[in-house]
N, C-alpha and C positions, 0 to 999 in steps of 0.2 A: 536499463533503458533510461534515456534522458528526454524530457519534454522540451520542445522548442516553442516557447510561448511568445512568438513574434507575430505582430499583426502584418498581414500581407494583403496586397490588392486581390480582391476576389473573395476574401474571407471575412468580409464585414459582418456577416451574421454570427461570427464567433468571437468578435472583439470583446463583447461583454463577458464571455466565459474566460477569455485570456486575461482580462483585467481582474476578474475575480480570483483566478489562480495566482496571478502575480502578487496580489495583496494578501493571499492566504498564508497561514503558518506553515504550509507544506511546500511553498515555492522553492526554497533552497533544496529540499530533498528531491523535488521533481527535476530541477534544472542543473544541479551540480554534476559535472562531468569529470569523474576521477580518472586518472591514468592507471589502468589495471592491466597487467600482463596476463595473458592466457595461462602461462606456466604457473603464475601465482595462484590462479583459481584452481588449477588442477592439483597443486600441492596442498591447498587448503582442504579440498574435498577428500584427498587421500589420507590426510592426517588428522582431520577434525574429530574431536571427542567432546562430548558434553559431560559436565560434572556439576555437582551441587556442593557449594561450600558450606561451612558451619552455620552461616546465617540464612541458609535456604536459598541463596541466589544461584541461579543456573548460569554457568559460564561455558563457552565453547572455546577450546584451546586447539590451536593448529600450529604446525611448524612450517614456515615458509622461508626458503633459502637459509636454513639453519637457525632461524630466529623463532622463538615461541611467541605466538600472538594470542591474545585473549579477547573475546568478544562477549559483551553482555548487552542486555536490553538498554542499560544506561549508556554504554559506549555508542551504540547505534543512535540513540536519542541525541547524544552530544555531537557526534560527527555529522549527523544529518540536520542538526539544528531544529529538532521537532518540538521540544518543550511540551511534551504530551504525557508526562508521567501521570497526571491526574485525569487523563482523557478517558472517554467511554470506550469500553471494549465490546459491549453488546447492548442491544435494545430488544424489547419483547417482539416476537414475530408479528403480533397484531399491529404494532406501531410501524414495523417495516412495511407491511402491506398498505397501511393507511398513508404513510408518507410517500411511498412510491406511486400510489394512486394520485396524490396531489401533484406529482411530477409527470403525470400522464400515462403511467404504466397501469394497465388493467389486465387482470387474469382471473380465471375461475379456479386456478390451481392453488394448492397450499404448499407446493414445493418451494424450497428455499434456494432454487437455482433460477436466475432471472435472465431474460433475453435482452441484450443491449439494443437490438434492432427495434424493440417496441417503444423506444424513447425518441424524442425529437432529436434532430442532428446536434443541437447544443448540449443536451444531456449526454448523448452518445460520446461527444468529444470529451466531456468531463470524465465520464466513466472510463473511456479509452485511456486517458492519461493515468488515472489511478491504477487500472489493470496493468498497463505496460511498465510503469515506473516504480510502483510501490507494492504490488500485491504478490501474494504467494500463489501465482497462477497455476492451476492444475486442470482446468477444464478448457473447452474450446474458447477461443478469444471472443466469440459472440455471446458467451454466457458469463455470468458472474454469480458469486455466492453471497450468502447473507452478511459475511464480514465486509465485503466490498459495498453492499447495499447500505450497511450501517455507516461505513466511512463516508459515502456520498451523502447520506441523509444528515450526518453530523455536519459536514461542510455546508450543505444547503440551509441548515437551520442554525448555523453559527454556534455549534457545539464542538468541543474538542474531542477528536477521536484519537485513540492510542495507536498510531501507526507503528511506533517502535515495537510494541508488543506483537503486533501482527507480523511484522517483518522477522523479528527474532523467532517467533513461533514457527514460521515457515522454514527457517534454517534448521530448527530442531526437528521438525517433521521429516525433512530430507535425511537428517542423520539417523533417525530412528527407523526409517522405512527403506 
């Protein structure tokens, strides 16, 4: 999915979030609209295999139109211009709950599945863009998991989150299950 981060009449309450996302290190990954044929996607999933090389790096290899393609976490990072190799991949659960409370999210539950509707419209807009454009979405669109919470917290607190690892891990999860 691609985020459209344009300011339009009637959306003035979201201009600050749009400005924030436009300046963020994930802007390119959110807004890049690649030309991808459905047949290429089908060929990828039919032929994709994960292997680990002698250096311990996991690679996904697939054949598309007779050409072997290799995807690594580093290649995702490079093509999406994320520059997040040294980014955070997780934070303690206590910090997740603490930071989400600062964003207006309150719960008595200790579950690591969060409800998007419990946030202000501006936070929902930010979370929505992360969910639709960059996440390994597996639950209902109104819910999100601790990895998305961590990503949003990192963005809100100006810490770098490793989106490349999250995206690559999602691809591996699909291959293994």
